PATOR-82422 format. One record per residue: x, y, z of N, C-alpha, C in turn; residue in one letter; residue number from 1. Coordinates in steps of 0.1 Angstrom, whole numbers, plus 5000, padded with zeros to 4 digits. Atoms other than C-alpha are relative to their C-alpha. Layout:
% residues N
+------+------+------+------+------+------+------+------+------+----+-----+
|  n_X |  n_Y |  n_Z | ca_X | ca_Y | ca_Z |  c_X |  c_Y |  c_Z | aa |   i |
+------+------+------+------+------+------+------+------+------+----+-----+
|    X |    Y |    Z |    X |    Y |    Z |    X |    Y |    Z |  a | NUM |
...
+------+------+------+------+------+------+------+------+------+----+-----+
***
This chain:
% residues 229
+------+------+------+------+------+------+------+------+------+----+-----+
|  n_X |  n_Y |  n_Z | ca_X | ca_Y | ca_Z |  c_X |  c_Y |  c_Z | aa |   i |
+------+------+------+------+------+------+------+------+------+----+-----+
| 5009 | 4988 | 5004 | 5000 | 5001 | 4999 | 5007 | 5014 | 5006 |  m |   1 |
| 4989 | 4990 | 4997 | 5016 | 5033 | 4994 | 4988 | 5014 | 4997 |  s |   2 |
| 5005 | 4984 | 5001 | 5002 | 5071 | 4992 | 5010 | 5009 | 4996 |  s |   3 |
| 4990 | 4991 | 5004 | 5017 | 5104 | 4979 | 5008 | 5005 | 5012 |  s |   4 |
| 4995 | 4996 | 4991 | 5030 | 5108 | 5014 | 5008 | 4991 | 5011 |  n |   5 |
| 4995 | 5009 | 4991 | 5036 | 5075 | 5029 | 5002 | 4984 | 4991 |  f |   6 |
| 5002 | 5011 | 5007 | 5040 | 5039 | 5018 | 5001 | 4988 | 5014 |  t |   7 |
| 4999 | 5012 | 4989 | 5033 | 5005 | 5042 | 5003 | 4987 | 4995 |  m |   8 |
| 4995 | 5011 | 5008 | 5046 | 4976 | 5043 | 4997 | 4986 | 5014 |  e |   9 |
| 5004 | 5013 | 4992 | 5036 | 4940 | 5059 | 5009 | 4993 | 5003 |  s |  10 |
| 4990 | 5012 | 4996 | 5056 | 4917 | 5079 | 4992 | 4994 | 5008 |  c |  11 |
| 5004 | 5008 | 4988 | 5054 | 4891 | 5108 | 5011 | 5003 | 5009 |  k |  12 |
| 4990 | 4997 | 4986 | 5070 | 4897 | 5144 | 4995 | 4989 | 5007 |  v |  13 |
| 5000 | 5009 | 4990 | 5078 | 4868 | 5164 | 5003 | 5002 | 5016 |  d |  14 |
| 4998 | 4992 | 4987 | 5071 | 4870 | 5197 | 5014 | 4983 | 5009 |  t |  15 |
| 4990 | 5007 | 4992 | 5098 | 4848 | 5228 | 4990 | 4985 | 4998 |  e |  16 |
| 5006 | 5017 | 4995 | 5069 | 4818 | 5230 | 4998 | 5001 | 4982 |  e |  17 |
| 5000 | 5008 | 5014 | 5069 | 4815 | 5189 | 4983 | 5006 | 4998 |  g |  18 |
| 5009 | 4993 | 5007 | 5036 | 4840 | 5184 | 5003 | 5003 | 4990 |  v |  19 |
| 4995 | 4993 | 5011 | 5036 | 4853 | 5151 | 4988 | 5010 | 5001 |  k |  20 |
| 5007 | 4988 | 5002 | 5024 | 4892 | 5145 | 4998 | 5007 | 4991 |  l |  21 |
| 5000 | 4995 | 5013 | 5011 | 4905 | 5117 | 5000 | 5015 | 5004 |  h |  22 |
| 5000 | 4990 | 4996 | 5023 | 4935 | 5118 | 5001 | 5014 | 4984 |  t |  23 |
| 4998 | 4991 | 5011 | 5025 | 4970 | 5096 | 5007 | 5014 | 5001 |  r |  24 |
| 4988 | 4992 | 4996 | 5052 | 4995 | 5092 | 4994 | 5010 | 4989 |  v |  25 |
| 5002 | 4989 | 5013 | 5039 | 5030 | 5075 | 5010 | 5010 | 4999 |  f |  26 |
| 4992 | 4992 | 4999 | 5068 | 5050 | 5066 | 4994 | 5011 | 4991 |  k |  27 |
| 4997 | 4989 | 5009 | 5068 | 5086 | 5053 | 5012 | 5000 | 4988 |  p |  28 |
| 4990 | 4993 | 5011 | 5083 | 5096 | 5020 | 5010 | 5007 | 5000 |  r |  29 |
| 4990 | 4990 | 4999 | 5100 | 5124 | 5029 | 4993 | 5005 | 5015 |  d |  30 |
| 4999 | 4998 | 4981 | 5107 | 5124 | 5067 | 5001 | 5018 | 5003 |  a |  31 |
| 4995 | 4988 | 5001 | 5104 | 5157 | 5084 | 5016 | 5002 | 5009 |  a |  32 |
| 4987 | 4999 | 4997 | 5139 | 5151 | 5093 | 5011 | 4991 | 4992 |  y |  33 |
| 4987 | 5003 | 5008 | 5172 | 5136 | 5083 | 4997 | 4981 | 4995 |  d |  34 |
| 5000 | 5009 | 5008 | 5174 | 5102 | 5061 | 4998 | 4985 | 5017 |  d |  35 |
| 5002 | 5012 | 4986 | 5179 | 5080 | 5099 | 4991 | 5010 | 5010 |  d |  36 |
| 5010 | 4992 | 4990 | 5151 | 5103 | 5115 | 4993 | 4995 | 5004 |  g |  37 |
| 5013 | 5008 | 4993 | 5129 | 5074 | 5121 | 5005 | 4996 | 5018 |  y |  38 |
| 4989 | 5005 | 4989 | 5159 | 5063 | 5146 | 4992 | 5007 | 5010 |  k |  39 |
| 5002 | 4993 | 4990 | 5150 | 5091 | 5165 | 4984 | 4997 | 5009 |  k |  40 |
| 5010 | 5004 | 4991 | 5111 | 5081 | 5175 | 4991 | 4992 | 4986 |  l |  41 |
| 5009 | 5010 | 5010 | 5089 | 5054 | 5159 | 4986 | 4999 | 5008 |  v |  42 |
| 5014 | 4997 | 4992 | 5052 | 5056 | 5173 | 4994 | 4980 | 4997 |  i |  43 |
| 5012 | 5017 | 5008 | 5033 | 5020 | 5177 | 4988 | 5004 | 5010 |  v |  44 |
| 5015 | 4997 | 4995 | 4995 | 5018 | 5183 | 5002 | 4981 | 5001 |  l |  45 |
| 5006 | 5014 | 4996 | 4979 | 4988 | 5202 | 4988 | 5004 | 4999 |  v |  46 |
| 5012 | 4999 | 5006 | 4946 | 4982 | 5187 | 4988 | 4994 | 5013 |  h |  47 |
| 5006 | 5001 | 4991 | 4914 | 4980 | 5211 | 4996 | 4987 | 5002 |  p |  48 |
| 5004 | 5013 | 4993 | 4902 | 4946 | 5231 | 4998 | 4993 | 4990 |  f |  49 |
| 4999 | 5007 | 5015 | 4906 | 4917 | 5202 | 4987 | 4994 | 5005 |  s |  50 |
| 5013 | 5008 | 4998 | 4877 | 4899 | 5218 | 4984 | 5007 | 4999 |  l |  51 |
| 5014 | 4993 | 5004 | 4848 | 4926 | 5211 | 5009 | 5007 | 4984 |  m |  52 |
| 5001 | 4995 | 5015 | 4864 | 4927 | 5172 | 5013 | 5006 | 5000 |  g |  53 |
| 4993 | 4993 | 4999 | 4893 | 4950 | 5181 | 5015 | 4995 | 4990 |  g |  54 |
| 4987 | 5007 | 5011 | 4924 | 4949 | 5153 | 5005 | 5011 | 4995 |  c |  55 |
| 4991 | 4991 | 5002 | 4951 | 4968 | 5139 | 4995 | 5010 | 4987 |  q |  56 |
| 5004 | 4995 | 5010 | 4928 | 4977 | 5107 | 4992 | 5012 | 5010 |  a |  57 |
| 5013 | 4989 | 4992 | 4907 | 5003 | 5136 | 5010 | 5011 | 5001 |  l |  58 |
| 4993 | 4988 | 5001 | 4938 | 5023 | 5136 | 5013 | 5004 | 4989 |  l |  59 |
| 4994 | 4993 | 5015 | 4949 | 5026 | 5100 | 5003 | 5016 | 4996 |  k |  60 |
| 5000 | 4981 | 5002 | 4937 | 5060 | 5099 | 5010 | 5007 | 5006 |  g |  61 |
| 4987 | 4996 | 4991 | 4956 | 5075 | 5127 | 5018 | 4997 | 4992 |  i |  62 |
| 4987 | 5009 | 5005 | 4988 | 5048 | 5115 | 5003 | 5012 | 4987 |  a |  63 |
| 4997 | 4991 | 5016 | 4985 | 5073 | 5080 | 5005 | 5013 | 5004 |  s |  64 |
| 5002 | 4985 | 5001 | 4978 | 5104 | 5090 | 5013 | 5006 | 5008 |  e |  65 |
| 4989 | 4997 | 4998 | 5010 | 5098 | 5115 | 5011 | 5003 | 4993 |  l |  66 |
| 4990 | 5001 | 5008 | 5029 | 5089 | 5086 | 5002 | 5012 | 4992 |  a |  67 |
| 5003 | 4986 | 5006 | 5020 | 5116 | 5065 | 5006 | 5014 | 5005 |  s |  68 |
| 4991 | 4988 | 4990 | 5032 | 5139 | 5090 | 5014 | 4999 | 5006 |  k |  69 |
| 4986 | 4999 | 4998 | 5065 | 5128 | 5088 | 5006 | 4986 | 5014 |  g |  70 |
| 4993 | 5013 | 4992 | 5067 | 5098 | 5114 | 4999 | 4985 | 4996 |  f |  71 |
| 5008 | 5022 | 5003 | 5068 | 5061 | 5114 | 4996 | 4998 | 5007 |  w |  72 |
| 5007 | 5006 | 4991 | 5042 | 5046 | 5124 | 4997 | 4985 | 5002 |  s |  73 |
| 4994 | 5016 | 5000 | 5039 | 5007 | 5134 | 4987 | 4995 | 5005 |  v |  74 |
| 5014 | 5007 | 4996 | 5003 | 4989 | 5139 | 5001 | 4986 | 5002 |  t |  75 |
| 5000 | 5018 | 4998 | 4997 | 4948 | 5149 | 4990 | 4995 | 5005 |  f |  76 |
| 5012 | 5009 | 4992 | 4972 | 4924 | 5155 | 5007 | 4995 | 5009 |  d |  77 |
| 4995 | 5007 | 4989 | 4979 | 4911 | 5188 | 4993 | 4985 | 5003 |  t |  78 |
| 5002 | 5011 | 5004 | 4978 | 4877 | 5193 | 4984 | 4993 | 4999 |  r |  79 |
| 5015 | 5003 | 5000 | 4947 | 4858 | 5182 | 4990 | 5012 | 4990 |  g |  80 |
| 5010 | 4987 | 5008 | 4933 | 4892 | 5165 | 5007 | 4994 | 4984 |  a |  81 |
| 4988 | 4995 | 5014 | 4935 | 4895 | 5127 | 5007 | 4988 | 4994 |  g |  82 |
| 4990 | 5006 | 4998 | 4964 | 4879 | 5113 | 5008 | 4984 | 5005 |  k |  83 |
| 4994 | 5002 | 4990 | 4980 | 4871 | 5139 | 5000 | 4985 | 5008 |  s |  84 |
| 5004 | 5011 | 4997 | 4986 | 4836 | 5152 | 4999 | 4998 | 5020 |  t |  85 |
| 5005 | 5003 | 4989 | 4978 | 4822 | 5193 | 4984 | 5005 | 5005 |  g |  86 |
| 5015 | 4996 | 4997 | 4949 | 4830 | 5214 | 5000 | 5011 | 5007 |  r |  87 |
| 5000 | 4991 | 4995 | 4937 | 4861 | 5226 | 4996 | 4998 | 5017 |  a |  88 |
| 5004 | 4999 | 4985 | 4932 | 4868 | 5266 | 4991 | 5008 | 5006 |  t |  89 |
| 5010 | 4987 | 4995 | 4909 | 4887 | 5287 | 5003 | 5007 | 5008 |  l |  90 |
| 4994 | 4992 | 4990 | 4929 | 4906 | 5311 | 5009 | 5005 | 4987 |  t |  91 |
| 4992 | 4995 | 5012 | 4953 | 4913 | 5281 | 5015 | 5000 | 5005 |  g |  92 |
| 4985 | 4998 | 4996 | 4985 | 4905 | 5302 | 5007 | 4992 | 4989 |  f |  93 |
| 4995 | 5005 | 5007 | 4998 | 4880 | 5276 | 5000 | 5010 | 4988 |  a |  94 |
| 4994 | 4990 | 5012 | 4994 | 4906 | 5249 | 5007 | 5014 | 5002 |  e |  95 |
| 4988 | 4988 | 4998 | 5015 | 4931 | 5267 | 5015 | 4993 | 4994 |  v |  96 |
| 4987 | 5005 | 4999 | 5043 | 4907 | 5259 | 5003 | 5001 | 4981 |  k |  97 |
| 5004 | 4994 | 5014 | 5028 | 4912 | 5220 | 5011 | 5011 | 4996 |  d |  98 |
| 4997 | 4984 | 5000 | 5037 | 4949 | 5227 | 5018 | 4999 | 4998 |  v |  99 |
| 4988 | 5001 | 5003 | 5072 | 4940 | 5237 | 5007 | 4996 | 4990 |  i | 100 |
| 4992 | 5013 | 5005 | 5081 | 4915 | 5214 | 5004 | 5010 | 4983 |  a | 101 |
| 4997 | 4990 | 5009 | 5073 | 4946 | 5185 | 5005 | 5009 | 5001 |  v | 102 |
| 4991 | 4994 | 4994 | 5091 | 4969 | 5202 | 5014 | 4998 | 5001 |  c | 103 |
| 4987 | 5004 | 4997 | 5122 | 4951 | 5208 | 5002 | 4999 | 4986 |  r | 104 |
| 4996 | 5002 | 5015 | 5119 | 4939 | 5170 | 5004 | 5010 | 4992 |  w | 105 |
| 4998 | 4986 | 5007 | 5118 | 4978 | 5157 | 5018 | 5003 | 5008 |  l | 106 |
| 4988 | 4993 | 4992 | 5150 | 4984 | 5181 | 5013 | 4989 | 4994 |  v | 107 |
| 4989 | 5009 | 5006 | 5170 | 4952 | 5167 | 5003 | 4998 | 4982 |  q | 108 |
| 5000 | 4999 | 5015 | 5157 | 4955 | 5131 | 5007 | 5014 | 4991 |  e | 109 |
| 4997 | 4985 | 5008 | 5160 | 4994 | 5125 | 5009 | 5008 | 5008 |  f | 110 |
| 4994 | 4995 | 4995 | 5181 | 5002 | 5155 | 4992 | 5017 | 5004 |  e | 111 |
| 5005 | 4986 | 4996 | 5155 | 5024 | 5166 | 5002 | 5005 | 5017 |  v | 112 |
| 4997 | 4999 | 4985 | 5160 | 5044 | 5198 | 4991 | 5005 | 5006 |  e | 113 |
| 5009 | 4995 | 4991 | 5130 | 5059 | 5209 | 4984 | 4999 | 4994 |  r | 114 |
| 5016 | 5003 | 5004 | 5093 | 5048 | 5209 | 4989 | 5008 | 5007 |  i | 115 |
| 5008 | 4992 | 4993 | 5064 | 5066 | 5219 | 4986 | 4989 | 4996 |  l | 116 |
| 5011 | 5012 | 4998 | 5033 | 5037 | 5228 | 4989 | 5008 | 4999 |  l | 117 |
| 5011 | 4992 | 5002 | 4999 | 5046 | 5217 | 4991 | 4988 | 5002 |  v | 118 |
| 5015 | 5008 | 4996 | 4968 | 5027 | 5234 | 4987 | 5004 | 4995 |  g | 119 |
| 5014 | 4991 | 4998 | 4933 | 5030 | 5220 | 4992 | 4991 | 5011 |  s | 120 |
| 5011 | 5008 | 4992 | 4905 | 5016 | 5246 | 5010 | 4989 | 5007 |  s | 121 |
| 4995 | 5014 | 4988 | 4915 | 4981 | 5263 | 5015 | 5001 | 4994 |  a | 122 |
| 4989 | 4997 | 5007 | 4949 | 4988 | 5239 | 5006 | 5007 | 5012 |  g | 123 |
| 4992 | 4992 | 4987 | 4956 | 5015 | 5265 | 5008 | 4993 | 5014 |  a | 124 |
| 4991 | 5006 | 4981 | 4963 | 4995 | 5298 | 5009 | 4988 | 4994 |  p | 125 |
| 4988 | 5008 | 5004 | 4981 | 4966 | 5276 | 5011 | 5009 | 4996 |  i | 126 |
| 4992 | 4989 | 5003 | 5001 | 4995 | 5262 | 5009 | 5004 | 5017 |  a | 127 |
| 4994 | 4992 | 4990 | 5006 | 5011 | 5294 | 5010 | 4988 | 5011 |  g | 128 |
| 4994 | 5008 | 4996 | 5017 | 4978 | 5309 | 5015 | 4996 | 4997 |  s | 129 |
| 4984 | 5003 | 5005 | 5050 | 4976 | 5284 | 5006 | 5014 | 5006 |  a | 130 |
| 4995 | 4989 | 5001 | 5060 | 5012 | 5291 | 5014 | 4996 | 5009 |  v | 131 |
| 4988 | 4997 | 4991 | 5084 | 5004 | 5318 | 5014 | 4986 | 4995 |  e | 132 |
| 4995 | 5013 | 5005 | 5092 | 4972 | 5300 | 5017 | 5004 | 4992 |  q | 133 |
| 4997 | 4993 | 5012 | 5111 | 4987 | 5273 | 5007 | 5013 | 5002 |  v | 134 |
| 4992 | 4988 | 4999 | 5140 | 5010 | 5274 | 4995 | 5010 | 4993 |  e | 135 |
| 5003 | 4992 | 5014 | 5134 | 5026 | 5241 | 4989 | 5007 | 5004 |  q | 136 |
| 5009 | 4996 | 4999 | 5103 | 5035 | 5253 | 4995 | 5014 | 5011 |  v | 137 |
| 4997 | 4983 | 4997 | 5102 | 5078 | 5257 | 4990 | 5007 | 5007 |  v | 138 |
| 5009 | 4993 | 4996 | 5068 | 5084 | 5265 | 4988 | 4990 | 4995 |  g | 139 |
| 5010 | 5009 | 5000 | 5031 | 5071 | 5263 | 4987 | 5005 | 4999 |  y | 140 |
| 5008 | 4990 | 5004 | 4997 | 5083 | 5248 | 4987 | 4991 | 5002 |  v | 141 |
| 5013 | 5014 | 4999 | 4960 | 5063 | 5261 | 4991 | 5011 | 4988 |  s | 142 |
| 5009 | 4996 | 5008 | 4934 | 5070 | 5238 | 4988 | 4996 | 5002 |  l | 143 |
| 5009 | 5011 | 4997 | 4900 | 5062 | 5257 | 5003 | 4991 | 5011 |  g | 144 |
| 4997 | 5012 | 4993 | 4916 | 5044 | 5286 | 4992 | 4996 | 5008 |  y | 145 |
| 5015 | 5005 | 4993 | 4887 | 5023 | 5303 | 5006 | 5000 | 5016 |  p | 146 |
| 4994 | 4999 | 4984 | 4897 | 5034 | 5341 | 4984 | 4994 | 5008 |  f | 147 |
| 5012 | 5003 | 4998 | 4857 | 5029 | 5346 | 5003 | 4988 | 5016 |  g | 148 |
| 4999 | 5009 | 4994 | 4847 | 5004 | 5372 | 4998 | 4987 | 4995 |  l | 149 |
| 5002 | 5010 | 5009 | 4830 | 4978 | 5351 | 5011 | 4994 | 4995 |  l | 150 |
| 4985 | 4999 | 5004 | 4865 | 4980 | 5329 | 5005 | 4989 | 5008 |  a | 151 |
| 4995 | 5004 | 4989 | 4884 | 4979 | 5360 | 5002 | 4987 | 5005 |  s | 152 |
| 5004 | 5012 | 4996 | 4870 | 4944 | 5366 | 5014 | 4987 | 4990 |  v | 153 |
| 4992 | 5007 | 5010 | 4892 | 4929 | 5333 | 5014 | 5004 | 5002 |  l | 154 |
| 4989 | 4993 | 5006 | 4919 | 4956 | 5330 | 5005 | 5007 | 5015 |  f | 155 |
| 4994 | 4994 | 4983 | 4926 | 4970 | 5369 | 5012 | 4997 | 5007 |  g | 156 |
| 4986 | 5002 | 4996 | 4957 | 4954 | 5374 | 5011 | 5004 | 4991 |  r | 157 |
| 4992 | 4994 | 5008 | 4970 | 4972 | 5346 | 5004 | 5014 | 5004 |  h | 158 |
| 4999 | 4983 | 4998 | 4968 | 5005 | 5364 | 5012 | 5004 | 5006 |  h | 159 |
| 4986 | 4993 | 4990 | 4995 | 5008 | 5388 | 5015 | 5000 | 4990 |  k | 160 |
| 4983 | 4998 | 5016 | 5023 | 4998 | 5354 | 4998 | 5013 | 4998 |  a | 161 |
| 5000 | 4983 | 5010 | 5014 | 5029 | 5336 | 5000 | 5014 | 5014 |  i | 162 |
| 5002 | 4988 | 4987 | 5004 | 5055 | 5373 | 5011 | 5003 | 5005 |  l | 163 |
| 4987 | 4999 | 4990 | 5038 | 5046 | 5386 | 5009 | 5004 | 4989 |  s | 164 |
| 4994 | 4995 | 5011 | 5056 | 5052 | 5353 | 5004 | 5018 | 5003 |  s | 165 |
| 4996 | 4984 | 5007 | 5078 | 5085 | 5352 | 5004 | 5005 | 4991 |  p | 166 |
| 5004 | 4998 | 5015 | 5075 | 5084 | 5315 | 4991 | 5012 | 5001 |  k | 167 |
| 5014 | 4991 | 5004 | 5055 | 5112 | 5300 | 4990 | 4998 | 4996 |  p | 168 |
| 5010 | 5002 | 5002 | 5022 | 5107 | 5295 | 4986 | 5004 | 4996 |  k | 169 |
| 5009 | 4992 | 5005 | 4990 | 5120 | 5280 | 4986 | 4989 | 4995 |  l | 170 |
| 5015 | 5007 | 5000 | 4951 | 5105 | 5286 | 4993 | 5005 | 4991 |  f | 171 |
| 5010 | 4987 | 5010 | 4931 | 5121 | 5256 | 4985 | 4988 | 5001 |  v | 172 |
| 5013 | 5003 | 4998 | 4892 | 5114 | 5262 | 4988 | 5005 | 4996 |  m | 173 |
| 5016 | 4991 | 5001 | 4856 | 5123 | 5254 | 4995 | 5001 | 5012 |  g | 174 |
| 5006 | 4995 | 4980 | 4835 | 5138 | 5281 | 4992 | 4989 | 5003 |  t | 175 |
| 5012 | 5009 | 5000 | 4809 | 5113 | 5275 | 5000 | 4987 | 4994 |  k | 176 |
| 4998 | 5015 | 5000 | 4830 | 5082 | 5274 | 4993 | 4994 | 5010 |  d | 177 |
| 5011 | 5009 | 4990 | 4808 | 5054 | 5289 | 5007 | 4990 | 5004 |  g | 178 |
| 4992 | 5008 | 4992 | 4833 | 5036 | 5302 | 5006 | 5008 | 5014 |  f | 179 |
| 4996 | 4990 | 4996 | 4850 | 5062 | 5321 | 4996 | 5020 | 5001 |  t | 180 |
| 5004 | 4986 | 5002 | 4837 | 5093 | 5335 | 5011 | 5014 | 5003 |  s | 181 |
| 4989 | 4994 | 4996 | 4861 | 5124 | 5338 | 5004 | 5002 | 5011 |  v | 182 |
| 5000 | 4993 | 4985 | 4857 | 5130 | 5374 | 5006 | 4982 | 5002 |  s | 183 |
| 4991 | 5008 | 4998 | 4871 | 5089 | 5377 | 5012 | 5001 | 4991 |  q | 184 |
| 4985 | 4999 | 5008 | 4899 | 5097 | 5348 | 5007 | 5010 | 5013 |  l | 185 |
| 4991 | 4991 | 4996 | 4909 | 5125 | 5369 | 5004 | 4997 | 5019 |  k | 186 |
| 4995 | 5010 | 4985 | 4910 | 5105 | 5404 | 5007 | 4992 | 5001 |  k | 187 |
| 4994 | 5011 | 5002 | 4927 | 5080 | 5392 | 5014 | 5012 | 4993 |  k | 188 |
| 4988 | 4997 | 5004 | 4954 | 5103 | 5377 | 5008 | 5009 | 5011 |  l | 189 |
| 4998 | 4993 | 4989 | 4957 | 5120 | 5411 | 5017 | 4993 | 5005 |  k | 190 |
| 4989 | 5003 | 4994 | 4983 | 5096 | 5419 | 5009 | 4993 | 4988 |  s | 191 |
| 4995 | 5003 | 5008 | 5001 | 5092 | 5388 | 5012 | 5009 | 5000 |  a | 192 |
| 4981 | 4989 | 5000 | 5045 | 5099 | 5385 | 4998 | 5006 | 4993 |  a | 193 |
| 4998 | 4992 | 5009 | 5056 | 5125 | 5364 | 4993 | 5003 | 4991 |  g | 194 |
| 5009 | 4992 | 5008 | 5045 | 5141 | 5339 | 4989 | 4999 | 4993 |  r | 195 |
| 5012 | 5008 | 5006 | 5008 | 5133 | 5334 | 4993 | 5012 | 4993 |  t | 196 |
| 5011 | 4989 | 5007 | 4985 | 5155 | 5311 | 4989 | 4992 | 4995 |  e | 197 |
| 5009 | 5002 | 5007 | 4952 | 5153 | 5296 | 4992 | 5006 | 4988 |  t | 198 |
| 5005 | 4994 | 5013 | 4935 | 5160 | 5264 | 4982 | 4996 | 5002 |  h | 199 |
| 5012 | 5007 | 4999 | 4895 | 5157 | 5268 | 4993 | 5011 | 4989 |  l | 200 |
| 5008 | 4999 | 5014 | 4872 | 5159 | 5236 | 4985 | 5002 | 5002 |  v | 201 |
| 5012 | 4995 | 4999 | 4841 | 5178 | 5244 | 4989 | 4994 | 4994 |  e | 202 |
| 5012 | 5005 | 5005 | 4808 | 5158 | 5240 | 5003 | 4987 | 4995 |  g | 203 |
| 4998 | 5011 | 5011 | 4824 | 5129 | 5223 | 4999 | 4986 | 5008 |  v | 204 |
| 5003 | 5005 | 4992 | 4813 | 5095 | 5236 | 5017 | 4990 | 4996 |  s | 205 |
| 4987 | 5006 | 5004 | 4844 | 5064 | 5235 | 5001 | 4994 | 4988 |  h | 206 |
| 4999 | 5004 | 5011 | 4832 | 5046 | 5206 | 5004 | 5010 | 4987 |  f | 207 |
| 4997 | 4986 | 5005 | 4828 | 5080 | 5189 | 5016 | 5002 | 4994 |  q | 208 |
| 4988 | 4999 | 5000 | 4863 | 5087 | 5194 | 5015 | 4988 | 4991 |  m | 209 |
| 4995 | 5014 | 5011 | 4873 | 5056 | 5176 | 5001 | 4997 | 4990 |  e | 210 |
| 5005 | 4999 | 5018 | 4859 | 5064 | 5144 | 5005 | 5004 | 4998 |  g | 211 |
| 4992 | 4997 | 5011 | 4877 | 5070 | 5118 | 4998 | 5020 | 4997 |  p | 212 |
| 5003 | 4988 | 5005 | 4857 | 5108 | 5114 | 5014 | 5009 | 5012 |  e | 213 |
| 4991 | 4993 | 4990 | 4884 | 5119 | 5149 | 5015 | 4991 | 5000 |  y | 214 |
| 4985 | 5001 | 5000 | 4915 | 5101 | 5133 | 5008 | 5009 | 5001 |  d | 215 |
| 4991 | 4986 | 5003 | 4931 | 5135 | 5123 | 5003 | 5003 | 5006 |  s | 216 |
| 4993 | 4994 | 4989 | 4927 | 5148 | 5154 | 5007 | 4993 | 5005 |  l | 217 |
| 4992 | 5011 | 4989 | 4940 | 5120 | 5174 | 5015 | 5002 | 4996 |  m | 218 |
| 4983 | 5001 | 5002 | 4970 | 5122 | 5150 | 5006 | 5013 | 5006 |  a | 219 |
| 4994 | 4985 | 4997 | 4975 | 5160 | 5157 | 5001 | 5000 | 5017 |  d | 220 |
| 4998 | 4997 | 4989 | 4972 | 5159 | 5195 | 5009 | 4989 | 5003 |  v | 221 |
| 4984 | 5010 | 5002 | 4998 | 5125 | 5190 | 5011 | 5010 | 4999 |  i | 222 |
| 4986 | 5000 | 5004 | 5022 | 5148 | 5175 | 5002 | 5013 | 5010 |  c | 223 |
| 4997 | 4991 | 4987 | 5016 | 5179 | 5196 | 5005 | 4998 | 5011 |  n | 224 |
| 4993 | 5002 | 4986 | 5027 | 5159 | 5226 | 5013 | 4995 | 4994 |  f | 225 |
| 4990 | 5005 | 5003 | 5056 | 5146 | 5209 | 5011 | 5015 | 4996 |  i | 226 |
| 4994 | 4990 | 5000 | 5066 | 5180 | 5201 | 5001 | 5012 | 5016 |  s | 227 |
| 4998 | 4991 | 4986 | 5065 | 5194 | 5236 | 5007 | 4990 | 5011 |  s | 228 |
| 4992 | 5008 | 4988 | 5085 | 5162 | 5248 | 5015 | 5005 | 5004 |  m | 229 |
+------+------+------+------+------+------+------+------+------+----+-----+
***
């Protein structure tokens, strides 16, 4: 796949357990920096809950927008999703290993020096649990982190990992998110270590924000966060 601004390549990434992860790398044709600029920062995006149909295709729009803005962007299907092998899990802890595997593959294959992890919906707690397990990860963005009571039954054990990380963090959420209220978000983030910011999208629900009409805005918010890091 290609456009006037970027190309997209598909490949397989192996985890330590032998799971094969279907991965896509979106590369800018004209990077916003020097020829080896991608080594400075690559954005790895983690898709929503695979057991509810989440897959990397949902992040194609954001990845394309980011690549068009000059950033290498990477999406992948976690185990059991899309064309990846293995079996999806209910709480997402095995999927954390998938995030780590993709990050380490980027470091080994392309000598990537800095990685920004971006998690969407249930991908946010999964990505958050990987932040401190990869040295090259320098920051984190969550798009609709499910902090609410019901979602916490599944993902509550992921909270501590990202909240205790000293690395820069941005939490993006619609003010009408059905899984997490604005007050719940603010309460959770009171205990967060390091630089922690929020970006609220007024009047928007959880699944609205996941929709393609908000891809451009999400890419802009991510780029603004990168420029401030």
